[in-house]
mmCIF file of the N, C-alpha and C atoms, coordinates in Angstrom:
data_MODEL
# 
_entry.id   MODEL 
# 
loop_
_atom_site.group_PDB 
_atom_site.id 
_atom_site.type_symbol 
_atom_site.label_atom_id 
_atom_site.label_alt_id 
_atom_site.label_comp_id 
_atom_site.label_asym_id 
_atom_site.label_entity_id 
_atom_site.label_seq_id 
_atom_site.pdbx_PDB_ins_code 
_atom_site.Cartn_x 
_atom_site.Cartn_y 
_atom_site.Cartn_z 
_atom_site.occupancy 
_atom_site.B_iso_or_equiv 
_atom_site.pdbx_formal_charge 
_atom_site.auth_seq_id 
_atom_site.auth_comp_id 
_atom_site.auth_asym_id 
_atom_site.auth_atom_id 
_atom_site.pdbx_PDB_model_num 
ATOM 1   N N  . MET A 1 1  ? 0.920  61.084 7.215   1.00 0.00 ? 1  MET A N  1 
ATOM 2   C CA . MET A 1 1  ? 0.822  61.134 8.660   1.00 0.00 ? 1  MET A CA 1 
ATOM 3   C C  . MET A 1 1  ? 1.010  62.567 9.135   1.00 0.00 ? 1  MET A C  1 
ATOM 4   N N  . ASP A 1 2  ? 0.364  62.880 10.220  1.00 0.00 ? 2  ASP A N  1 
ATOM 5   C CA . ASP A 1 2  ? 0.584  64.207 10.778  1.00 0.00 ? 2  ASP A CA 1 
ATOM 6   C C  . ASP A 1 2  ? 1.848  64.200 11.640  1.00 0.00 ? 2  ASP A C  1 
ATOM 7   N N  . GLN A 1 3  ? 2.306  65.366 11.989  1.00 0.00 ? 3  GLN A N  1 
ATOM 8   C CA . GLN A 1 3  ? 3.571  65.524 12.709  1.00 0.00 ? 3  GLN A CA 1 
ATOM 9   C C  . GLN A 1 3  ? 3.584  64.777 14.042  1.00 0.00 ? 3  GLN A C  1 
ATOM 10  N N  . THR A 1 4  ? 2.487  64.817 14.765  1.00 0.00 ? 4  THR A N  1 
ATOM 11  C CA . THR A 1 4  ? 2.414  64.153 16.068  1.00 0.00 ? 4  THR A CA 1 
ATOM 12  C C  . THR A 1 4  ? 2.582  62.649 15.921  1.00 0.00 ? 4  THR A C  1 
ATOM 13  N N  . THR A 1 5  ? 1.940  62.062 14.923  1.00 0.00 ? 5  THR A N  1 
ATOM 14  C CA . THR A 1 5  ? 2.039  60.624 14.691  1.00 0.00 ? 5  THR A CA 1 
ATOM 15  C C  . THR A 1 5  ? 3.458  60.230 14.302  1.00 0.00 ? 5  THR A C  1 
ATOM 16  N N  . VAL A 1 6  ? 4.075  61.009 13.430  1.00 0.00 ? 6  VAL A N  1 
ATOM 17  C CA . VAL A 1 6  ? 5.455  60.735 13.025  1.00 0.00 ? 6  VAL A CA 1 
ATOM 18  C C  . VAL A 1 6  ? 6.375  60.798 14.237  1.00 0.00 ? 6  VAL A C  1 
ATOM 19  N N  . THR A 1 7  ? 6.205  61.830 15.063  1.00 0.00 ? 7  THR A N  1 
ATOM 20  C CA . THR A 1 7  ? 7.044  61.987 16.253  1.00 0.00 ? 7  THR A CA 1 
ATOM 21  C C  . THR A 1 7  ? 6.895  60.793 17.184  1.00 0.00 ? 7  THR A C  1 
ATOM 22  N N  . ARG A 1 8  ? 5.661  60.372 17.435  1.00 0.00 ? 8  ARG A N  1 
ATOM 23  C CA . ARG A 1 8  ? 5.430  59.214 18.314  1.00 0.00 ? 8  ARG A CA 1 
ATOM 24  C C  . ARG A 1 8  ? 6.071  57.955 17.749  1.00 0.00 ? 8  ARG A C  1 
ATOM 25  N N  . ASN A 1 9  ? 5.894  57.738 16.447  1.00 0.00 ? 9  ASN A N  1 
ATOM 26  C CA . ASN A 1 9  ? 6.479  56.546 15.817  1.00 0.00 ? 9  ASN A CA 1 
ATOM 27  C C  . ASN A 1 9  ? 7.993  56.561 15.885  1.00 0.00 ? 9  ASN A C  1 
ATOM 28  N N  . LEU A 1 10 ? 8.596  57.722 15.670  1.00 0.00 ? 10 LEU A N  1 
ATOM 29  C CA . LEU A 1 10 ? 10.047 57.833 15.768  1.00 0.00 ? 10 LEU A CA 1 
ATOM 30  C C  . LEU A 1 10 ? 10.527 57.582 17.194  1.00 0.00 ? 10 LEU A C  1 
ATOM 31  N N  . GLN A 1 11 ? 9.777  58.050 18.175  1.00 0.00 ? 11 GLN A N  1 
ATOM 32  C CA . GLN A 1 11 ? 10.154 57.821 19.573  1.00 0.00 ? 11 GLN A CA 1 
ATOM 33  C C  . GLN A 1 11 ? 10.140 56.326 19.906  1.00 0.00 ? 11 GLN A C  1 
ATOM 34  N N  . VAL A 1 12 ? 9.171  55.599 19.367  1.00 0.00 ? 12 VAL A N  1 
ATOM 35  C CA . VAL A 1 12 ? 9.114  54.146 19.580  1.00 0.00 ? 12 VAL A CA 1 
ATOM 36  C C  . VAL A 1 12 ? 10.330 53.473 18.955  1.00 0.00 ? 12 VAL A C  1 
ATOM 37  N N  . LEU A 1 13 ? 10.672 53.881 17.731  1.00 0.00 ? 13 LEU A N  1 
ATOM 38  C CA . LEU A 1 13 ? 11.835 53.306 17.059  1.00 0.00 ? 13 LEU A CA 1 
ATOM 39  C C  . LEU A 1 13 ? 13.127 53.616 17.811  1.00 0.00 ? 13 LEU A C  1 
ATOM 40  N N  . GLU A 1 14 ? 13.216 54.830 18.337  1.00 0.00 ? 14 GLU A N  1 
ATOM 41  C CA . GLU A 1 14 ? 14.407 55.218 19.098  1.00 0.00 ? 14 GLU A CA 1 
ATOM 42  C C  . GLU A 1 14 ? 14.494 54.417 20.400  1.00 0.00 ? 14 GLU A C  1 
ATOM 43  N N  . LYS A 1 15 ? 13.389 54.288 21.098  1.00 0.00 ? 15 LYS A N  1 
ATOM 44  C CA . LYS A 1 15 ? 13.361 53.544 22.358  1.00 0.00 ? 15 LYS A CA 1 
ATOM 45  C C  . LYS A 1 15 ? 13.732 52.072 22.139  1.00 0.00 ? 15 LYS A C  1 
ATOM 46  N N  . SER A 1 16 ? 13.360 51.536 20.977  1.00 0.00 ? 16 SER A N  1 
ATOM 47  C CA . SER A 1 16 ? 13.682 50.152 20.640  1.00 0.00 ? 16 SER A CA 1 
ATOM 48  C C  . SER A 1 16 ? 15.131 49.997 20.180  1.00 0.00 ? 16 SER A C  1 
ATOM 49  N N  . GLY A 1 17 ? 15.801 51.115 19.946  1.00 0.00 ? 17 GLY A N  1 
ATOM 50  C CA . GLY A 1 17 ? 17.200 51.074 19.543  1.00 0.00 ? 17 GLY A CA 1 
ATOM 51  C C  . GLY A 1 17 ? 17.413 50.967 18.042  1.00 0.00 ? 17 GLY A C  1 
ATOM 52  N N  . TYR A 1 18 ? 16.342 51.127 17.249  1.00 0.00 ? 18 TYR A N  1 
ATOM 53  C CA . TYR A 1 18 ? 16.445 50.981 15.803  1.00 0.00 ? 18 TYR A CA 1 
ATOM 54  C C  . TYR A 1 18 ? 16.956 52.228 15.103  1.00 0.00 ? 18 TYR A C  1 
ATOM 55  N N  . ILE A 1 19 ? 16.773 53.388 15.718  1.00 0.00 ? 19 ILE A N  1 
ATOM 56  C CA . ILE A 1 19 ? 17.262 54.645 15.155  1.00 0.00 ? 19 ILE A CA 1 
ATOM 57  C C  . ILE A 1 19 ? 17.923 55.467 16.245  1.00 0.00 ? 19 ILE A C  1 
ATOM 58  N N  . ASN A 1 20 ? 18.726 56.433 15.816  1.00 0.00 ? 20 ASN A N  1 
ATOM 59  C CA . ASN A 1 20 ? 19.307 57.426 16.718  1.00 0.00 ? 20 ASN A CA 1 
ATOM 60  C C  . ASN A 1 20 ? 18.821 58.792 16.250  1.00 0.00 ? 20 ASN A C  1 
ATOM 61  N N  . MET A 1 21 ? 18.343 59.606 17.189  1.00 0.00 ? 21 MET A N  1 
ATOM 62  C CA . MET A 1 21 ? 17.884 60.958 16.857  1.00 0.00 ? 21 MET A CA 1 
ATOM 63  C C  . MET A 1 21 ? 18.688 61.963 17.666  1.00 0.00 ? 21 MET A C  1 
ATOM 64  N N  . GLU A 1 22 ? 19.010 63.071 17.017  1.00 0.00 ? 22 GLU A N  1 
ATOM 65  C CA . GLU A 1 22 ? 19.650 64.174 17.732  1.00 0.00 ? 22 GLU A CA 1 
ATOM 66  C C  . GLU A 1 22 ? 19.134 65.485 17.165  1.00 0.00 ? 22 GLU A C  1 
ATOM 67  N N  . THR A 1 23 ? 19.125 66.483 17.999  1.00 0.00 ? 23 THR A N  1 
ATOM 68  C CA . THR A 1 23 ? 18.674 67.810 17.593  1.00 0.00 ? 23 THR A CA 1 
ATOM 69  C C  . THR A 1 23 ? 19.739 68.450 16.711  1.00 0.00 ? 23 THR A C  1 
ATOM 70  N N  . ALA A 1 24 ? 19.299 69.085 15.644  1.00 0.00 ? 24 ALA A N  1 
ATOM 71  C CA . ALA A 1 24 ? 20.223 69.758 14.735  1.00 0.00 ? 24 ALA A CA 1 
ATOM 72  C C  . ALA A 1 24 ? 20.816 70.985 15.420  1.00 0.00 ? 24 ALA A C  1 
ATOM 73  N N  . ARG A 1 25 ? 22.035 71.261 15.101  1.00 0.00 ? 25 ARG A N  1 
ATOM 74  C CA . ARG A 1 25 ? 22.671 72.472 15.634  1.00 0.00 ? 25 ARG A CA 1 
ATOM 75  C C  . ARG A 1 25 ? 21.991 73.694 15.051  1.00 0.00 ? 25 ARG A C  1 
ATOM 76  N N  . GLY A 1 26 ? 21.666 74.622 15.900  1.00 0.00 ? 26 GLY A N  1 
ATOM 77  C CA . GLY A 1 26 ? 21.116 75.886 15.436  1.00 0.00 ? 26 GLY A CA 1 
ATOM 78  C C  . GLY A 1 26 ? 19.598 75.917 15.310  1.00 0.00 ? 26 GLY A C  1 
ATOM 79  N N  . ASP A 1 27 ? 18.940 74.742 15.328  1.00 0.00 ? 27 ASP A N  1 
ATOM 80  C CA . ASP A 1 27 ? 17.482 74.741 15.219  1.00 0.00 ? 27 ASP A CA 1 
ATOM 81  C C  . ASP A 1 27 ? 16.933 73.521 15.951  1.00 0.00 ? 27 ASP A C  1 
ATOM 82  N N  . TYR A 1 28 ? 16.432 73.735 17.141  1.00 0.00 ? 28 TYR A N  1 
ATOM 83  C CA . TYR A 1 28 ? 15.958 72.637 17.987  1.00 0.00 ? 28 TYR A CA 1 
ATOM 84  C C  . TYR A 1 28 ? 14.749 71.909 17.404  1.00 0.00 ? 28 TYR A C  1 
ATOM 85  N N  . ARG A 1 29 ? 14.083 72.533 16.399  1.00 0.00 ? 29 ARG A N  1 
ATOM 86  C CA . ARG A 1 29 ? 12.902 71.896 15.788  1.00 0.00 ? 29 ARG A CA 1 
ATOM 87  C C  . ARG A 1 29 ? 13.272 70.797 14.800  1.00 0.00 ? 29 ARG A C  1 
ATOM 88  N N  . ILE A 1 30 ? 14.525 70.789 14.367  1.00 0.00 ? 30 ILE A N  1 
ATOM 89  C CA . ILE A 1 30 ? 14.990 69.823 13.371  1.00 0.00 ? 30 ILE A CA 1 
ATOM 90  C C  . ILE A 1 30 ? 15.700 68.671 14.074  1.00 0.00 ? 30 ILE A C  1 
ATOM 91  N N  . ARG A 1 31 ? 15.345 67.446 13.671  1.00 0.00 ? 31 ARG A N  1 
ATOM 92  C CA . ARG A 1 31 ? 15.982 66.248 14.219  1.00 0.00 ? 31 ARG A CA 1 
ATOM 93  C C  . ARG A 1 31 ? 16.729 65.528 13.099  1.00 0.00 ? 31 ARG A C  1 
ATOM 94  N N  . ASN A 1 32 ? 17.964 65.177 13.382  1.00 0.00 ? 32 ASN A N  1 
ATOM 95  C CA . ASN A 1 32 ? 18.730 64.327 12.471  1.00 0.00 ? 32 ASN A CA 1 
ATOM 96  C C  . ASN A 1 32 ? 18.482 62.890 12.910  1.00 0.00 ? 32 ASN A C  1 
ATOM 97  N N  . ILE A 1 33 ? 18.053 62.061 11.982  1.00 0.00 ? 33 ILE A N  1 
ATOM 98  C CA . ILE A 1 33 ? 17.688 60.684 12.297  1.00 0.00 ? 33 ILE A CA 1 
ATOM 99  C C  . ILE A 1 33 ? 18.585 59.751 11.502  1.00 0.00 ? 33 ILE A C  1 
ATOM 100 N N  . ARG A 1 34 ? 19.169 58.789 12.206  1.00 0.00 ? 34 ARG A N  1 
ATOM 101 C CA . ARG A 1 34 ? 20.027 57.796 11.551  1.00 0.00 ? 34 ARG A CA 1 
ATOM 102 C C  . ARG A 1 34 ? 19.620 56.407 12.017  1.00 0.00 ? 34 ARG A C  1 
ATOM 103 N N  . ILE A 1 35 ? 19.640 55.479 11.089  1.00 0.00 ? 35 ILE A N  1 
ATOM 104 C CA . ILE A 1 35 ? 19.338 54.106 11.465  1.00 0.00 ? 35 ILE A CA 1 
ATOM 105 C C  . ILE A 1 35 ? 20.547 53.532 12.202  1.00 0.00 ? 35 ILE A C  1 
ATOM 106 N N  . SER A 1 36 ? 20.270 52.824 13.285  1.00 0.00 ? 36 SER A N  1 
ATOM 107 C CA . SER A 1 36 ? 21.347 52.241 14.089  1.00 0.00 ? 36 SER A CA 1 
ATOM 108 C C  . SER A 1 36 ? 21.767 50.899 13.495  1.00 0.00 ? 36 SER A C  1 
ATOM 109 N N  . ASP A 1 37 ? 22.858 50.352 14.012  1.00 0.00 ? 37 ASP A N  1 
ATOM 110 C CA . ASP A 1 37 ? 23.288 49.026 13.565  1.00 0.00 ? 37 ASP A CA 1 
ATOM 111 C C  . ASP A 1 37 ? 22.215 47.984 13.856  1.00 0.00 ? 37 ASP A C  1 
ATOM 112 N N  . ILE A 1 38 ? 21.551 48.111 15.004  1.00 0.00 ? 38 ILE A N  1 
ATOM 113 C CA . ILE A 1 38 ? 20.459 47.193 15.340  1.00 0.00 ? 38 ILE A CA 1 
ATOM 114 C C  . ILE A 1 38 ? 19.325 47.349 14.327  1.00 0.00 ? 38 ILE A C  1 
ATOM 115 N N  . GLY A 1 39 ? 19.008 48.582 13.949  1.00 0.00 ? 39 GLY A N  1 
ATOM 116 C CA . GLY A 1 39 ? 17.970 48.842 12.962  1.00 0.00 ? 39 GLY A CA 1 
ATOM 117 C C  . GLY A 1 39 ? 18.317 48.245 11.605  1.00 0.00 ? 39 GLY A C  1 
ATOM 118 N N  . LYS A 1 40 ? 19.579 48.383 11.193  1.00 0.00 ? 40 LYS A N  1 
ATOM 119 C CA . LYS A 1 40 ? 20.020 47.796 9.921   1.00 0.00 ? 40 LYS A CA 1 
ATOM 120 C C  . LYS A 1 40 ? 19.885 46.281 9.956   1.00 0.00 ? 40 LYS A C  1 
ATOM 121 N N  . SER A 1 41 ? 20.269 45.698 11.072  1.00 0.00 ? 41 SER A N  1 
ATOM 122 C CA . SER A 1 41 ? 20.155 44.250 11.233  1.00 0.00 ? 41 SER A CA 1 
ATOM 123 C C  . SER A 1 41 ? 18.694 43.805 11.157  1.00 0.00 ? 41 SER A C  1 
ATOM 124 N N  . LYS A 1 42 ? 17.807 44.541 11.817  1.00 0.00 ? 42 LYS A N  1 
ATOM 125 C CA . LYS A 1 42 ? 16.382 44.196 11.826  1.00 0.00 ? 42 LYS A CA 1 
ATOM 126 C C  . LYS A 1 42 ? 15.790 44.327 10.424  1.00 0.00 ? 42 LYS A C  1 
ATOM 127 N N  . MET A 1 43 ? 16.206 45.348 9.672   1.00 0.00 ? 43 MET A N  1 
ATOM 128 C CA . MET A 1 43 ? 15.724 45.512 8.303   1.00 0.00 ? 43 MET A CA 1 
ATOM 129 C C  . MET A 1 43 ? 16.169 44.338 7.432   1.00 0.00 ? 43 MET A C  1 
ATOM 130 N N  . LYS A 1 44 ? 17.413 43.929 7.609   1.00 0.00 ? 44 LYS A N  1 
ATOM 131 C CA . LYS A 1 44 ? 17.927 42.793 6.829   1.00 0.00 ? 44 LYS A CA 1 
ATOM 132 C C  . LYS A 1 44 ? 17.166 41.521 7.182   1.00 0.00 ? 44 LYS A C  1 
ATOM 133 N N  . GLU A 1 45 ? 16.853 41.353 8.446   1.00 0.00 ? 45 GLU A N  1 
ATOM 134 C CA . GLU A 1 45 ? 16.085 40.201 8.914   1.00 0.00 ? 45 GLU A CA 1 
ATOM 135 C C  . GLU A 1 45 ? 14.667 40.194 8.325   1.00 0.00 ? 45 GLU A C  1 
ATOM 136 N N  . ALA A 1 46 ? 14.076 41.374 8.184   1.00 0.00 ? 46 ALA A N  1 
ATOM 137 C CA . ALA A 1 46 ? 12.696 41.493 7.700   1.00 0.00 ? 46 ALA A CA 1 
ATOM 138 C C  . ALA A 1 46 ? 12.582 41.422 6.176   1.00 0.00 ? 46 ALA A C  1 
ATOM 139 N N  . GLU A 1 47 ? 13.671 41.638 5.471   1.00 0.00 ? 47 GLU A N  1 
ATOM 140 C CA . GLU A 1 47 ? 13.634 41.725 4.008   1.00 0.00 ? 47 GLU A CA 1 
ATOM 141 C C  . GLU A 1 47 ? 12.981 40.518 3.324   1.00 0.00 ? 47 GLU A C  1 
ATOM 142 N N  . PRO A 1 48 ? 13.300 39.277 3.694   1.00 0.00 ? 48 PRO A N  1 
ATOM 143 C CA . PRO A 1 48 ? 12.644 38.146 3.021   1.00 0.00 ? 48 PRO A CA 1 
ATOM 144 C C  . PRO A 1 48 ? 11.127 38.135 3.222   1.00 0.00 ? 48 PRO A C  1 
ATOM 145 N N  . PHE A 1 49 ? 10.662 38.563 4.384   1.00 0.00 ? 49 PHE A N  1 
ATOM 146 C CA . PHE A 1 49 ? 9.224  38.615 4.651   1.00 0.00 ? 49 PHE A CA 1 
ATOM 147 C C  . PHE A 1 49 ? 8.558  39.687 3.794   1.00 0.00 ? 49 PHE A C  1 
ATOM 148 N N  . TRP A 1 50 ? 9.234  40.828 3.637   1.00 0.00 ? 50 TRP A N  1 
ATOM 149 C CA . TRP A 1 50 ? 8.726  41.911 2.803   1.00 0.00 ? 50 TRP A CA 1 
ATOM 150 C C  . TRP A 1 50 ? 8.624  41.452 1.348   1.00 0.00 ? 50 TRP A C  1 
ATOM 151 N N  . GLU A 1 51 ? 9.684  40.801 0.868   1.00 0.00 ? 51 GLU A N  1 
ATOM 152 C CA . GLU A 1 51 ? 9.684  40.319 -0.511  1.00 0.00 ? 51 GLU A CA 1 
ATOM 153 C C  . GLU A 1 51 ? 8.565  39.302 -0.732  1.00 0.00 ? 51 GLU A C  1 
ATOM 154 N N  . LYS A 1 52 ? 8.374  38.403 0.215   1.00 0.00 ? 52 LYS A N  1 
ATOM 155 C CA . LYS A 1 52 ? 7.306  37.399 0.119   1.00 0.00 ? 52 LYS A CA 1 
ATOM 156 C C  . LYS A 1 52 ? 5.938  38.079 0.057   1.00 0.00 ? 52 LYS A C  1 
ATOM 157 N N  . ALA A 1 53 ? 5.731  39.078 0.903   1.00 0.00 ? 53 ALA A N  1 
ATOM 158 C CA . ALA A 1 53 ? 4.455  39.799 0.917   1.00 0.00 ? 53 ALA A CA 1 
ATOM 159 C C  . ALA A 1 53 ? 4.228  40.508 -0.416  1.00 0.00 ? 53 ALA A C  1 
ATOM 160 N N  . GLN A 1 54 ? 5.273  41.099 -0.986  1.00 0.00 ? 54 GLN A N  1 
ATOM 161 C CA . GLN A 1 54 ? 5.142  41.786 -2.272  1.00 0.00 ? 54 GLN A CA 1 
ATOM 162 C C  . GLN A 1 54 ? 4.761  40.801 -3.376  1.00 0.00 ? 54 GLN A C  1 
ATOM 163 N N  . LEU A 1 55 ? 5.402  39.634 -3.382  1.00 0.00 ? 55 LEU A N  1 
ATOM 164 C CA . LEU A 1 55 ? 5.096  38.621 -4.390  1.00 0.00 ? 55 LEU A CA 1 
ATOM 165 C C  . LEU A 1 55 ? 3.671  38.104 -4.245  1.00 0.00 ? 55 LEU A C  1 
ATOM 166 N N  . GLU A 1 56 ? 3.223  37.931 -3.002  1.00 0.00 ? 56 GLU A N  1 
ATOM 167 C CA . GLU A 1 56 ? 1.857  37.477 -2.766  1.00 0.00 ? 56 GLU A CA 1 
ATOM 168 C C  . GLU A 1 56 ? 0.836  38.505 -3.242  1.00 0.00 ? 56 GLU A C  1 
ATOM 169 N N  . MET A 1 57 ? 1.110  39.777 -2.996  1.00 0.00 ? 57 MET A N  1 
ATOM 170 C CA . MET A 1 57 ? 0.202  40.833 -3.457  1.00 0.00 ? 57 MET A CA 1 
ATOM 171 C C  . MET A 1 57 ? 0.156  40.874 -4.980  1.00 0.00 ? 57 MET A C  1 
ATOM 172 N N  . GLU A 1 58 ? 1.301  40.730 -5.614  1.00 0.00 ? 58 GLU A N  1 
ATOM 173 C CA . GLU A 1 58 ? 1.332  40.738 -7.074  1.00 0.00 ? 58 GLU A CA 1 
ATOM 174 C C  . GLU A 1 58 ? 0.587  39.524 -7.635  1.00 0.00 ? 58 GLU A C  1 
ATOM 175 N N  . ALA A 1 59 ? 0.741  38.366 -6.997  1.00 0.00 ? 59 ALA A N  1 
ATOM 176 C CA . ALA A 1 59 ? 0.037  37.160 -7.444  1.00 0.00 ? 59 ALA A CA 1 
ATOM 177 C C  . ALA A 1 59 ? -1.475 37.325 -7.272  1.00 0.00 ? 59 ALA A C  1 
ATOM 178 N N  . THR A 1 60 ? -1.888 37.987 -6.198  1.00 0.00 ? 60 THR A N  1 
ATOM 179 C CA . THR A 1 60 ? -3.310 38.175 -5.926  1.00 0.00 ? 60 THR A CA 1 
ATOM 180 C C  . THR A 1 60 ? -3.921 39.235 -6.827  1.00 0.00 ? 60 THR A C  1 
ATOM 181 N N  . LEU A 1 61 ? -3.253 40.372 -6.956  1.00 0.00 ? 61 LEU A N  1 
ATOM 182 C CA . LEU A 1 61 ? -3.813 41.505 -7.692  1.00 0.00 ? 61 LEU A CA 1 
ATOM 183 C C  . LEU A 1 61 ? -3.421 41.536 -9.168  1.00 0.00 ? 61 LEU A C  1 
ATOM 184 N N  . GLY A 1 62 ? -2.265 40.980 -9.471  1.00 0.00 ? 62 GLY A N  1 
ATOM 185 C CA . GLY A 1 62 ? -1.737 41.068 -10.831 1.00 0.00 ? 62 GLY A CA 1 
ATOM 186 C C  . GLY A 1 62 ? -0.878 42.307 -10.996 1.00 0.00 ? 62 GLY A C  1 
ATOM 187 N N  . GLY A 1 63 ? 0.112  42.185 -11.851 1.00 0.00 ? 63 GLY A N  1 
ATOM 188 C CA . GLY A 1 63 ? 1.064  43.278 -12.059 1.00 0.00 ? 63 GLY A CA 1 
ATOM 189 C C  . GLY A 1 63 ? 0.430  44.563 -12.543 1.00 0.00 ? 63 GLY A C  1 
ATOM 190 N N  . ASP A 1 64 ? -0.557 44.456 -13.438 1.00 0.00 ? 64 ASP A N  1 
ATOM 191 C CA . ASP A 1 64 ? -1.208 45.662 -13.961 1.00 0.00 ? 64 ASP A CA 1 
ATOM 192 C C  . ASP A 1 64 ? -1.949 46.422 -12.862 1.00 0.00 ? 64 ASP A C  1 
ATOM 193 N N  . SER A 1 65 ? -2.591 45.692 -11.960 1.00 0.00 ? 65 SER A N  1 
ATOM 194 C CA . SER A 1 65 ? -3.311 46.348 -10.857 1.00 0.00 ? 65 SER A CA 1 
ATOM 195 C C  . SER A 1 65 ? -2.337 47.075 -9.938  1.00 0.00 ? 65 SER A C  1 
ATOM 196 N N  . ILE A 1 66 ? -1.219 46.444 -9.656  1.00 0.00 ? 66 ILE A N  1 
ATOM 197 C CA . ILE A 1 66 ? -0.230 47.088 -8.782  1.00 0.00 ? 66 ILE A CA 1 
ATOM 198 C C  . ILE A 1 66 ? 0.329  48.341 -9.450  1.00 0.00 ? 66 ILE A C  1 
ATOM 199 N N  . THR A 1 67 ? 0.591  48.252 -10.739 1.00 0.00 ? 67 THR A N  1 
ATOM 200 C CA . THR A 1 67 ? 1.068  49.431 -11.473 1.00 0.00 ? 67 THR A CA 1 
ATOM 201 C C  . THR A 1 67 ? 0.036  50.554 -11.389 1.00 0.00 ? 67 THR A C  1 
ATOM 202 N N  . GLY A 1 68 ? -1.237 50.212 -11.528 1.00 0.00 ? 68 GLY A N  1 
ATOM 203 C CA . GLY A 1 68 ? -2.305 51.210 -11.433 1.00 0.00 ? 68 GLY A CA 1 
ATOM 204 C C  . GLY A 1 68 ? -2.390 51.831 -10.053 1.00 0.00 ? 68 GLY A C  1 
ATOM 205 N N  . ILE A 1 69 ? -2.258 51.005 -9.019  1.00 0.00 ? 69 ILE A N  1 
ATOM 206 C CA . ILE A 1 69 ? -2.301 51.503 -7.636  1.00 0.00 ? 69 ILE A CA 1 
ATOM 207 C C  . ILE A 1 69 ? -1.139 52.456 -7.384  1.00 0.00 ? 69 ILE A C  1 
ATOM 208 N N  . LEU A 1 70 ? 0.064  52.058 -7.801  1.00 0.00 ? 70 LEU A N  1 
ATOM 209 C CA . LEU A 1 70 ? 1.228  52.922 -7.596  1.00 0.00 ? 70 LEU A CA 1 
ATOM 210 C C  . LEU A 1 70 ? 1.092  54.225 -8.358  1.00 0.00 ? 70 LEU A C  1 
ATOM 211 N N  . SER A 1 71 ? 0.541  54.163 -9.553  1.00 0.00 ? 71 SER A N  1 
ATOM 212 C CA . SER A 1 71 ? 0.304  55.379 -10.333 1.00 0.00 ? 71 SER A CA 1 
ATOM 213 C C  . SER A 1 71 ? -0.675 56.305 -9.638  1.00 0.00 ? 71 SER A C  1 
ATOM 214 N N  . ALA A 1 72 ? -1.741 55.729 -9.067  1.00 0.00 ? 72 ALA A N  1 
ATOM 215 C CA . ALA A 1 72 ? -2.727 56.538 -8.327  1.00 0.00 ? 72 ALA A CA 1 
ATOM 216 C C  . ALA A 1 72 ? -2.081 57.187 -7.108  1.00 0.00 ? 72 ALA A C  1 
ATOM 217 N N  . PHE A 1 73 ? -1.249 56.440 -6.383  1.00 0.00 ? 73 PHE A N  1 
ATOM 218 C CA . PHE A 1 73 ? -0.568 57.008 -5.213  1.00 0.00 ? 73 PHE A CA 1 
ATOM 219 C C  . PHE A 1 73 ? 0.325  58.182 -5.619  1.00 0.00 ? 73 PHE A C  1 
ATOM 220 N N  . LYS A 1 74 ? 1.019  58.050 -6.732  1.00 0.00 ? 74 LYS A N  1 
ATOM 221 C CA . LYS A 1 74 ? 1.888  59.141 -7.191  1.00 0.00 ? 74 LYS A CA 1 
ATOM 222 C C  . LYS A 1 74 ? 1.067  60.384 -7.502  1.00 0.00 ? 74 LYS A C  1 
ATOM 223 N N  . LYS A 1 75 ? -0.110 60.198 -8.092  1.00 0.00 ? 75 LYS A N  1 
ATOM 224 C CA . LYS A 1 75 ? -0.973 61.339 -8.399  1.00 0.00 ? 75 LYS A CA 1 
ATOM 225 C C  . LYS A 1 75 ? -1.474 62.004 -7.116  1.00 0.00 ? 75 LYS A C  1 
ATOM 226 N N  . ILE A 1 76 ? -1.809 61.193 -6.127  1.00 0.00 ? 76 ILE A N  1 
ATOM 227 C CA . ILE A 1 76 ? -2.331 61.721 -4.861  1.00 0.00 ? 76 ILE A CA 1 
ATOM 228 C C  . ILE A 1 76 ? -1.252 62.498 -4.115  1.00 0.00 ? 76 ILE A C  1 
ATOM 229 N N  . THR A 1 77 ? -0.046 61.936 -4.061  1.00 0.00 ? 77 THR A N  1 
ATOM 230 C CA . THR A 1 77 ? 1.024  62.532 -3.263  1.00 0.00 ? 77 THR A CA 1 
ATOM 231 C C  . THR A 1 77 ? 1.809  63.581 -4.019  1.00 0.00 ? 77 THR A C  1 
ATOM 232 N N  . GLY A 1 78 ? 1.630  63.646 -5.321  1.00 0.00 ? 78 GLY A N  1 
ATOM 233 C CA . GLY A 1 78 ? 2.297  64.673 -6.115  1.00 0.00 ? 78 GLY A CA 1 
ATOM 234 C C  . GLY A 1 78 ? 3.701  64.350 -6.306  1.00 0.00 ? 78 GLY A C  1 
# 
């Protein structure tokens, strides 16, 4: 993602109360980001859905295909 997209997405998360952002001391360009208690709760709530989706993808594609996809992503992202 480009910087503008990341910034917009973080602003949405902050407005929803899922994260807290503050400017770093000494450099206004740096933001310290922390997940809020509400964000932690929402992640815990979403975890079973994430696990189900992962299992469904593995059942559809097969473990070897997923391993290949992850390997390709690692090569792309370095």
